[in-house]
C-alpha positions as CSV (number, residue, x, y, z in Angstrom):
1,M,74.7,26.8,13.5
2,Q,72.9,28.3,16.6
3,Q,74.6,30.5,19.0
4,L,73.5,30.0,22.8
5,T,73.3,32.7,24.9
6,N,71.6,30.9,27.3
7,C,72.2,27.2,29.3
8,P,69.9,24.6,27.2
9,V,68.7,23.6,30.7
10,C,68.3,26.3,33.2
11,D,68.5,28.9,31.3
12,S,71.0,30.6,32.7
13,P,73.1,33.4,30.9
14,K,76.3,32.5,32.7
15,I,78.0,30.2,30.3
16,S,81.6,30.3,28.6
17,F,83.8,28.1,26.4
18,R,85.6,25.1,28.2
19,N,87.5,23.6,25.2
20,K,87.4,22.5,21.9
21,A,86.1,19.2,21.1
22,G,86.7,16.5,18.3
23,N,84.5,13.7,17.1
24,S,86.0,10.4,18.6
25,E,84.8,8.3,15.6
26,H,87.7,10.6,13.7
27,P,90.4,11.6,16.7
28,K,92.6,12.8,13.5
29,E,90.1,15.3,12.2
30,P,90.5,19.2,13.2
31,L,89.2,20.0,16.7
32,H,85.8,21.7,15.1
33,W,83.1,21.7,18.2
34,S,83.2,24.2,21.1
35,L,82.4,22.9,24.4
36,F,80.4,25.2,26.9
37,G,79.5,25.1,30.3
38,C,76.9,26.7,32.8
39,D,78.0,28.0,36.0
40,D,75.1,27.6,37.5
41,C,73.7,24.2,37.1
42,G,77.4,22.6,35.5
43,L,75.7,21.4,32.0
44,R,78.1,21.1,29.1
45,F,77.4,21.5,25.6
46,L,78.3,22.4,22.1
47,N,77.9,26.2,21.3
48,P,77.4,27.1,18.5
49,Q,74.7,24.1,18.6
50,P,74.5,22.4,14.7
51,T,70.9,22.5,13.4
52,W,68.8,19.4,12.6
53,Q,69.7,19.9,9.0
54,E,73.2,20.0,9.3
55,L,73.6,16.8,11.3
56,I,71.7,14.8,9.3
57,P,74.6,13.3,7.1
58,Y,75.7,12.0,10.4
59,Y,72.5,10.2,10.4
60,P,72.9,8.3,7.5
61,P,69.6,5.3,6.3
62,D,72.2,2.8,7.3
63,Y,72.8,4.0,10.9
64,L,73.3,1.6,13.4
65,C,69.9,2.6,15.9
66,Y,67.6,2.9,12.8
67,N,68.1,-0.9,12.7
68,T,64.9,-2.9,12.4
69,H,66.2,-6.5,13.3
70,V,65.7,-8.1,16.4
71,D,68.5,-10.8,16.5
72,D,66.9,-14.4,18.0
73,E,63.2,-12.0,18.2
74,D,61.2,-15.2,20.0
75,A,64.4,-15.7,22.5
76,V,64.2,-12.3,23.2
77,V,60.5,-12.2,23.9
78,E,60.4,-15.5,25.8
79,E,63.1,-13.8,28.0
80,A,61.3,-10.9,28.4
81,K,58.1,-12.7,29.4
82,R,60.4,-14.9,31.8
83,R,62.1,-11.8,33.7
84,G,59.1,-9.5,33.3
85,E,61.3,-6.9,31.7
86,H,63.0,-5.7,28.5
87,R,65.8,-3.0,28.4
88,H,65.3,-2.6,32.4
89,I,61.7,-1.5,32.0
90,P,58.9,-3.5,33.4
91,V,56.9,-4.7,30.9
92,P,53.9,-2.7,30.7
93,V,51.5,-5.3,29.6
94,G,48.0,-3.9,28.6
95,K,49.6,-0.2,29.2
96,R,50.4,2.8,26.3
97,L,53.9,3.2,25.9
98,L,55.4,6.2,24.0
99,D,59.0,5.6,22.2
100,V,60.7,8.8,21.7
101,G,63.2,8.4,19.3
102,C,62.4,5.2,18.8
103,G,64.8,4.5,15.3
104,G,63.4,1.6,13.2
105,G,61.4,0.7,16.0
106,S,63.1,-3.0,17.1
107,F,62.3,-2.0,20.8
108,L,58.8,-1.3,20.0
109,Q,58.4,-5.0,18.3
110,V,59.4,-6.9,20.9
111,L,57.3,-4.9,23.4
112,K,54.1,-5.2,21.3
113,K,54.5,-8.9,21.1
114,L,54.7,-8.7,24.5
115,G,51.3,-7.2,24.7
116,V,51.8,-3.3,25.3
117,E,50.1,-0.8,22.9
118,V,53.0,1.0,21.7
119,K,53.7,4.5,19.6
120,G,56.8,5.5,18.2
121,V,58.0,9.4,17.7
122,E,61.3,9.2,15.5
123,P,62.6,12.7,13.1
124,G,64.7,10.6,10.9
125,E,62.2,10.0,8.0
126,S,64.4,6.8,6.7
127,A,63.7,4.8,10.5
128,A,60.5,6.1,10.8
129,A,59.2,5.1,7.7
130,A,60.9,1.7,7.7
131,A,59.2,1.1,11.2
132,R,56.1,2.0,9.9
133,D,57.1,-0.9,7.3
134,C,57.4,-2.9,10.1
135,G,53.6,-2.5,11.6
136,L,54.5,0.3,14.3
137,D,52.8,3.1,14.5
138,V,55.6,6.3,14.4
139,F,55.3,9.7,13.9
140,T,57.9,11.6,11.8
141,G,59.4,14.3,13.6
142,T,60.3,15.7,16.6
143,L,58.4,15.3,20.2
144,E,57.4,18.9,19.5
145,E,56.4,18.6,16.3
146,Y,54.0,15.7,17.2
147,I,52.4,17.7,20.0
148,A,51.8,20.9,17.6
149,Q,50.2,18.2,15.3
150,N,48.3,15.5,17.4
151,G,47.6,17.8,20.6
152,T,47.9,16.3,24.3
153,D,45.0,14.9,25.4
154,E,46.1,11.4,24.3
155,K,48.2,9.8,27.7
156,F,51.0,7.4,27.9
157,D,51.7,5.1,30.9
158,V,55.4,4.9,30.2
159,I,57.6,6.9,27.8
160,T,60.7,5.8,27.2
161,C,63.6,8.1,25.7
162,S,66.8,6.1,25.6
163,H,69.9,7.7,24.5
164,V,68.6,10.5,22.6
165,L,67.9,13.6,25.1
166,M,71.5,14.0,24.8
167,A,70.6,15.0,21.1
168,T,68.0,17.1,21.3
169,P,68.8,21.0,21.5
170,S,66.2,21.9,24.4
171,P,66.1,18.9,26.7
172,A,63.8,20.6,29.3
173,Q,61.7,21.9,26.6
174,T,61.4,17.9,25.1
175,L,60.8,16.5,29.0
176,D,57.9,18.9,29.2
177,C,56.1,17.7,26.3
178,M,56.8,14.1,27.7
179,R,55.2,15.2,30.8
180,Q,52.0,16.5,29.1
181,L,51.6,13.3,27.6
182,L,52.1,11.4,30.8
183,A,49.2,9.6,32.5
184,P,48.6,11.0,36.0
185,N,50.2,7.6,37.3
186,G,52.6,7.0,34.8
187,Y,56.1,7.8,34.0
188,I,59.0,8.9,32.0
189,W,62.3,6.3,31.8
190,V,65.5,8.2,30.4
191,A,68.7,6.6,29.4
192,V,72.0,8.9,28.5
193,P,75.5,8.9,28.7
194,N,76.9,9.9,32.1
195,A,79.4,12.3,31.3
196,E,80.9,12.0,35.2
197,C,82.0,8.2,34.7
198,E,85.9,7.8,34.9
199,S,86.5,6.8,31.3
200,A,84.8,10.3,30.4
201,R,86.5,12.5,32.6
202,V,89.7,10.6,31.5
203,L,89.1,10.9,27.8
204,G,87.3,14.0,27.6
205,W,85.7,14.2,24.0
206,R,87.8,11.1,23.1
207,W,85.3,9.1,24.9
208,H,83.2,7.2,22.7
209,S,79.9,8.0,24.3
210,A,80.6,11.7,24.3
211,Y,80.0,11.4,20.3
212,F,80.4,14.6,19.2
213,P,78.4,16.0,16.7
214,R,75.6,13.4,17.1
215,N,75.6,14.5,21.0
216,I,74.8,18.1,21.8
217,I,74.7,17.9,25.7
218,Q,76.7,16.0,28.0
219,F,74.7,15.2,31.0
220,T,75.5,14.0,35.0
221,P,73.0,12.6,36.7
222,K,73.1,16.8,38.7
223,T,72.6,17.8,35.4
224,L,70.0,15.7,34.1
225,S,67.8,15.8,37.5
226,K,68.1,19.4,37.0
227,A,66.3,18.9,33.9
228,G,63.6,17.1,35.5
229,E,63.0,19.9,38.1
230,V,63.0,22.5,35.3
231,S,60.4,20.5,33.5
232,G,58.1,19.8,36.2
233,L,58.5,16.4,37.1
234,K,60.1,14.3,39.8
235,I,62.8,11.8,40.3
236,R,61.0,8.1,40.8
237,R,64.4,6.1,40.4
238,Q,67.9,7.0,39.9
239,S,70.9,4.5,38.8
240,T,73.7,3.6,35.9
241,Y,73.8,0.7,33.7
242,S,77.8,-0.2,32.2
243,F,77.3,-2.1,28.8
244,P,80.5,-4.7,29.3
245,S,81.4,-4.3,25.9
246,A,81.0,-0.4,26.3
247,V,83.4,-0.9,29.5
248,A,86.0,-2.8,27.0
249,Y,85.8,-0.4,24.8
250,S,86.4,2.6,27.4
251,L,89.3,0.8,28.7
252,S,91.1,0.1,25.4
253,L,90.7,4.1,24.5
254,R,92.2,4.8,27.7
255,W,95.4,2.4,27.0
256,R,95.7,3.9,23.5
257,N,95.6,7.1,24.9
258,R,97.8,6.6,27.8
259,W,100.7,4.1,26.5
260,F,99.7,4.4,22.9
261,L,98.4,0.8,22.8
262,P,96.8,-0.5,19.8
263,Q,93.5,-1.6,20.2
264,K,93.8,-4.9,18.5
265,I,96.5,-5.4,21.5
266,S,94.6,-4.3,24.1
267,S,91.4,-6.2,23.2
268,R,93.3,-9.4,23.5
269,L,94.5,-8.1,27.7
270,I,90.8,-7.4,28.7
271,S,89.1,-10.6,29.4
272,D,85.4,-10.9,29.9
273,N,85.5,-11.6,33.1
274,Y,87.1,-8.5,34.2
275,V,85.3,-6.5,32.5
276,K,82.1,-7.5,33.8
277,R,83.1,-7.3,37.3
278,L,84.3,-4.1,36.9
279,A,80.9,-2.7,34.9
280,Q,79.0,-3.9,38.1
281,E,81.9,-2.8,40.7
282,L,81.0,0.8,38.8
283,D,76.9,0.3,38.6
284,S,77.1,-0.3,42.5
285,R,78.4,2.4,42.7
286,D,76.3,4.4,40.3
287,E,79.3,5.6,38.3
288,G,78.5,3.7,35.5
289,E,78.8,4.5,31.7
290,A,75.2,5.3,31.6
291,I,72.6,7.1,33.8
292,L,69.3,5.7,33.4
293,M,66.6,7.8,35.5
294,E,62.8,7.6,36.2
295,F,60.7,11.0,36.2
296,C,57.0,11.2,37.7
297,H,54.4,13.7,38.3
298,P,55.0,15.2,41.7
299,Q,51.8,14.2,43.0
300,S,52.4,10.5,42.2
301,L,55.2,10.3,44.9
302,N,52.6,11.6,47.7
């Protein structure tokens, strides 16, 4: 465990204990984790911070994000061709894309079939090996380790980082590494859970996307933009996105905590149409469950 004396985003020494937190997957376990906050930028983060070695047991080989399989891959590829995008990202046909924290590479497999030159970075050894077995070019390690070994001469038109940055110990440093690898007119696409959404505020550490201790940092739009600013990047575009299934799960958690309503019952009371409308409403106000933010070099906006 590493005891932090400064904010991992803005480096301010004005940090202090906020509350104890538990594991949302096992809410009856003792509150093992200490959540700190930064008085300057507002970031929330675990402190002391578990090391990667200490977190390895939370990332078993069968961890969901390590999956290499894409359900009905041909249909997914055809839909991406029709829409011109995949997972909120315009398909950069003929361009170079780097996925940071690529897991088992399912996202890269689809893009490769769409004509994108893809590469991945993944610290999980089993996931990286599985991705390579699928024919993907994947480096085992962190982005910092990738640069230490390969340098920054190779540039990428698009760099993606989907629900990974909140699990990195130094997010501003990781974004700075992305900046060094970014082509002049390229952009960085980041998705993280939105700790400012209503369910996060109501449920605290019990919110499923708080996900302690896998997630060691809680981002809001303000603190994510601050991390980009510290890294020498500018915001290109910003929005939120709410998977209806995630919204439904948040609702059932809130009802369970407020009225002790079992999930089996609450899931029957939440209709698909209601959840879809609620998700759309949240995102129309940029108050959804996940933050989507694109960064670029400052000169690219001129």
